[in-house]
N, C-alpha and C positions, 0 to 999 in steps of 0.2 A: 351284372354291368351295363347299359347301354352308350357305344361310346360315340354310334349315330349323337345320341340326344344334350352328353354332354358339350362334342363339336359345335355343334348347333345354339348354347348356352353362350361358348363364350368369344361365338361371333356375332353376339344379336345384340345389339344397344335398346336394354327393356327399361331402364331409369330405376332401377332400384337400389342406388345407392351398393355399397362396398359390399358391405355387413348383406343384405337380399341378395346381391349375385353369390358371392358367399354361398349362401346355402342352400338356393339351389342349386349352380355346381356341388352343392354335396348330394343334394335330393337326383340331380341326373344323373348319377354316378349309381343312385341304385333303383336306377327306372330300369322295365325295357325297353322295346324300340317305339311304342306305341307312348313309353312315357306315365304308365299306370304297373303297381305293384311295385312303389318306393314303401316301407314298414320300413320303419326306424323310427324308438319313443325319444321323446324330446329332451333327455340329458345324456341320453347319445349324441346327440348331433353337439351340445351345447361341447359336450368335451370330446369333438374332434374339431371344434372349431374353436375350441379356448376361450366360449364367453360363457354368459349366462343365463339357462334354463329363459329366464322371464325376458330376454332378448329372442329366444332362439322361438319362443310365444309369437309375437309384438313381430317380432319380422314374416313368421307364416302366415299371422292373419293378414298383414299387409299382403304379402304375396296372393291369398285369395284375392279381399277385396280389387285386385288390380287384376286378378281371372288371366296369373301364372299356373297357376297352382287349386287346384281342387279336393275337395276330402271326398275320401268315397267309398268308407265304412272304417270300424273295427274292432280288433280281437282282444281278447284277452289271453291275459299271464297268469305266470303267479303275481306278476307287483302289482298287476290291475288290467287295465290294455291300454292296445296300440295305437294309433292310428290308422290308416292305409293312404296314402296320398299320389297325386296319377299330376305330376306337370302336360297341362294345354299344349300338346306340339302345335298345337294350327293354329295358338291365339301367338305362341315363341315364330312363325316361320315369319308371320307379316308385321314383325317388329324392324330397326331397321339395320343391313346389314353390315358391320365396321371391315369388311377387307372390300366387299363391293365384286362381289363374286356371280357366280351362279346359285339359284337356292339348291341346298343340299333337298335330297328324295327323299322321301323315309320307305321303308320293305313296305310293298306290300303286303295288307292280311285281308283276310275273308271278304272284310266290307268295302275295303277298295278298288276290287280287283274286277272288271266288269266283264258280260257276257264274251265281250270280243276278244278276252282276253283265256278265256277258260279252254285255250290249246295249252298249257301249263299245265305237265304232269305234276298232280296231288303226290305232298310227299305220305309214304303210307310206312318208311321204317324210321325214321324217328320218331321217338317218342316225344310230348309235351311238357318245352321247357317250364321249373316251376317257376315261378317271380320270386317266392319268397325262399331265397337259401335253408332258411331253418328249421324245417315243421313244426307248423306251433302243438305242444307234447297238451297243453289246458284244459283247450276248448273242444277240442277234438275235431274243430274243420281242419279238412284240407289246404294246402295249401294256392294261392292263387296261378291260374295255367292261363300262358301266355304265347304260346304258339298260333303262326300264324295260320295254321292248315285247318286247326281245331273248327270246329261247325259253334259252337258255345262261344255270344259275348264276350270277349277277354279281358272283361276286369266285374269287378263285384259292386254295385250297386247299396250303400246306406238304405236301410227303411227309409229315410226320412226323404229320400232324394225327390220324392215325388213335390213335395214339401219345398223342395229350393226353389223345382222348377214352370210352381205354380205361379199365380199372382197373389201368391197371401204374401199377408206386409209381416213378416217376423221379427223386422222393429220395430217396430207397430205395435206388435202382439206386446213383444218386451218388453217395452215401455209402460206396457197399459198395463203388465205383473207390477212390475219394480213398483208403481204408482197404486195398486191394491196390497199387496202383500206387507204385513206387518214387521217383519224382521225381515232382509236380507243377509244374505253369507256374499261367499264369494260369487263376482259377478258368473266370472266366466264359469266357472261350476255351475251354475244356475239356469248358465245359456247352452250349455251343453242335455245336462236335464229334460230342459223344454224340449231342444230339438227331440231328441231320441222319443217322447211322448209323442210328440207327432207325427215322429215317424212311426209309432207304432199304433198310430190311426185313434188318434186321442181327441178329439173336437174341443179347440182351447179356446173355445169359450165356456167349456164344461171348468176348462181350469182358473180361465177368469172368475166364475161364479163361484169356482171351492174358494181360491185368494180369497175375495171380499166377503164374503164369507167366514172364516178363520178370524178376516181381520174383524169382524165384528164380535166375535165369539170371546177374543183374546182383549178384549176393549178395558182397560185398569191392569189388565195382568203385569205382572214384570218378563223383565225385556227374557230373562236367560230359565224364564218360564217355553215361553213365544219360539219354535221347533224354525232352523234354516230353515234359509230360500232349498235351498238343495232338498237339501234331507226330507224338508218337507213332497220335491215331486218325485223324491226317484221311491217312497213310501207310497206313490200314488195317493192320498192326503185326499184329495181334494172331489174320493169317489164317497166321500163319509160329510164333506164339507162344503157342497154344491149343492144338496138340499137343506144344508144349517141355517136357511134365513128364509124363515117362517113367514108369510104375513101379519101374524101379530106382533112380532117384532114392530119394538115406536121406535122412530130413528129420533124423536125428542130424547125418549130418556139414553139410549142412548150420547146423546149430544151433550145432554148433563152432567154422564159419569164425563167423558171426556172436560169438558169444559171444571169439574170437581178436583181432578187430577191436575190440570193448572192451575187453580186457582190455589191448590195447596202445594205446589210444584214439587209435585210427586217425583223420585231421580230418573223413573221413566214415565217422564212428563217427555224427554228430551225427544225419545220417540215418535210422539206424533206427530205427522207430517205436517208441513204448514197449507194446506189446503183442505184439511180434514181442522184446523185449528181456526183457519180462511171461514170456515163452517158456525164455524161454537161464537164468530165476531158477531156476523153476518145476524144471528138469531140472539145478541145481546148476555148470551150468558160470560162471556172475558171480553175482556179488553185489549188493545195490541198487547198496552206496558205488561200488565198477566202474562203473554204471552213469551215476552223477551224475557221476561226475569224466569218463567220457568224453561229458559236455553232456547226457546221454540225461534226462529228464525221466520219475521211474518213479512 
């Protein structure tokens, strides 16, 4: 735990409301002095705050959007995996001081100490402080080390962080994927799976091309036979569908098959997107009334 971080959080006006302030104070109690090393599952935090897991998920997302918290990585355990979070102390320090007193100074780390202060004797006796009090026994990965005198960085980065820091528009990419994929599952699970794939170096255009090809392949298929989006990504199915859309594929036949489902009011016609139905209307294959009767809102 870090008395420095929790004290700093209590003194600052964050503007995140009661739930947000309670949650970030709990996270500060689990953090190191630089804000890193926060390992706690959402069910555990929900239990300690006496609220729902969904509320914790939504509040963490709000804290991330506000720039107070960031995702560092995740580690497997017996029930799945747990995210590691970091409180962005520098962002907290810029918030309004509720007590109008001098700012609290953080403990200096290797990155903070300048060349002029190197007369201080380095600590060669104390062992490295481990942020995670209970080492992970499943994945085999060691606990995160956060001692200020260590030579390596005192935080672990997730593989997808390069994507987070670049000019890549993930929200735009996610929107394109949602429009292209024929059967969306859980949005949060889908987003996590996409971020993990991108973090592993997968070309986002390959994923989109695979999703579009899979959608064409599933035209006329019943929804229960179409994979949920998060499962499709986790299984890396884009690799086998990215080239499935061959030049010989006749777009007219795709529209005709889709229009036939609409006119027949097939049960799965409701899964046809309004934009896809609009293409059929523009081609003169169906009418607006046909689409409404099939349960498509155009």
